C-alpha positions in Angstrom: 110.1 26.4 107.1 112.4 27.4 104.0 115.7 29.0 104.4 117.4 30.8 101.2 120.7 32.2 101.2 122.3 34.9 98.4 125.6 37.2 98.1 124.7 40.6 97.7 127.8 41.7 95.9 129.7 44.9 97.6 127.0 44.6 100.3 126.9 41.0 102.6 124.7 38.5 102.4 120.6 37.8 102.3 118.8 35.2 104.4 115.2 34.6 103.8 113.1 32.5 106.3 109.8 31.2 105.4 107.7 30.0 107.9 105.3 27.3 108.0 102.4 30.2 108.9 103.4 31.9 105.5 105.5 34.9 106.9 108.6 35.7 105.9 112.0 37.2 107.4 114.9 38.8 105.6 118.1 39.5 107.0 120.7 41.3 105.7 124.0 41.1 107.0 126.5 43.9 105.8 129.9 43.6 105.7 130.3 46.5 108.4 128.4 44.0 111.0 125.2 45.6 110.6 122.0 44.0 110.3 118.7 44.8 109.0 115.8 42.4 109.7 112.8 42.9 107.4 109.5 41.1 108.6 106.6 40.3 105.6 103.4 38.8 107.0 102.8 37.4 103.5 106.0 35.8 101.7 105.2 36.0 98.7 105.3 40.1 99.0 108.2 41.7 97.5 107.9 44.9 100.1 108.3 44.5 104.1 105.4 45.2 106.6 108.6 46.2 109.1 112.1 47.1 109.2 114.6 46.9 112.4 118.2 48.1 112.4 121.0 46.1 114.5 124.5 46.6 115.5 127.1 43.6 115.7 126.2 43.6 119.4 122.3 43.7 118.9 122.6 41.1 116.7 124.6 39.1 119.0 121.8 39.6 122.3 119.2 39.1 119.7 120.6 35.5 118.9 121.6 34.9 122.1 118.1 35.4 123.3 116.1 33.6 120.3 119.2 30.4 121.7 117.6 30.1 124.8 120.4 32.3 126.7 117.9 33.7 129.6 114.9 31.5 129.1 114.6 27.7 128.5 110.7 27.0 127.5 109.7 23.4 128.5 109.6 21.2 125.8 106.4 19.7 125.3 106.6 16.2 126.3 107.7 18.3 129.9 104.8 20.4 129.6 102.4 17.3 129.2 104.0 15.6 131.9 103.7 18.7 134.1 99.8 19.4 133.1 99.2 15.9 134.1 100.5 16.2 137.9 99.8 20.4 138.4 96.8 22.6 137.4 95.7 26.3 138.1 92.5 27.3 138.1 90.5 30.2 139.1 87.0 29.6 141.0 84.6 31.5 142.3 83.1 30.9 146.1 79.4 30.4 146.1 77.1 31.3 149.0 76.6 28.0 150.1 80.3 27.3 150.3 81.3 26.2 154.0 84.9 28.1 153.0 83.0 31.8 152.8 83.3 34.0 156.1 86.0 31.6 157.0 90.3 32.8 157.1 92.1 30.2 154.8 93.7 28.8 157.8 90.2 27.4 159.7 89.0 26.4 156.3 90.7 23.6 156.3 91.2 23.4 152.2 94.4 21.7 151.8 93.3 19.1 154.2 90.0 18.7 152.4 90.9 18.7 149.1 94.8 19.3 148.2 94.9 22.3 146.5 97.2 25.6 147.6 95.5 28.8 147.4 97.8 31.3 145.2 95.8 34.4 144.7 92.5 35.6 145.2 90.4 38.0 142.8 87.6 40.6 145.4 86.6 43.2 143.0 89.5 45.0 141.6 91.9 43.9 144.3 94.2 41.3 143.5 95.8 39.7 146.7 98.6 37.6 145.7 100.0 34.7 147.7 97.6 35.5 150.7 98.3 35.2 154.1 96.4 32.0 155.9 94.3 34.4 158.0 92.7 36.1 154.9 89.0 36.1 154.7 87.5 34.3 151.9 84.2 35.6 151.0 81.2 35.1 148.3 81.9 36.0 145.3 86.3 35.7 145.4 87.5 34.0 142.8 90.1 32.1 144.0 93.3 31.0 142.2 94.3 27.1 143.3 97.1 25.3 142.3 96.3 21.2 142.6 96.2 17.8 141.1 92.9 17.3 138.3 91.3 15.2 140.9 92.3 17.7 143.9 91.0 20.6 141.9 87.9 18.8 141.2 87.4 18.3 145.1 88.0 21.8 146.0 85.6 23.2 143.0 82.8 20.9 145.0 83.8 22.9 148.3 83.5 26.7 146.4 80.2 25.4 145.2 79.0 24.0 148.7 78.1 20.8 146.8 78.6 17.6 148.3 80.9 15.1 146.7 
């Protein structure tokens, strides 16, 4: 990333940021508080692909959001730990599966595998946080959450294969 600043006499300041992906964002800060953002897909181009004008209040809000005022992404190291501990998968139920044609509560999925059912896709219907009495049918695609080894056991259960 490369940042360049320049004074614009009678106007304000110009800040240009070239990204590692070869894009460029140029910010013109007027003495009046108005900001103009110019977006360039190619950092070497002179003509912007897109421009947005912001008031001082809009600029502060955008800055606050970019700094993480309402959402802080998980750092990559924390995400790696998280991914080692929890995964989510969509798995389709096969006819040989012993959990087919049973309600979730009678299928003993959690006891047998350790995973939790988060959602069921049944044709065009999406059942989010299904009730324990929800029936499971051949062709249902089930979203489950669990650890890697639990998910492997659940996939075997859904396919009707033995461990």
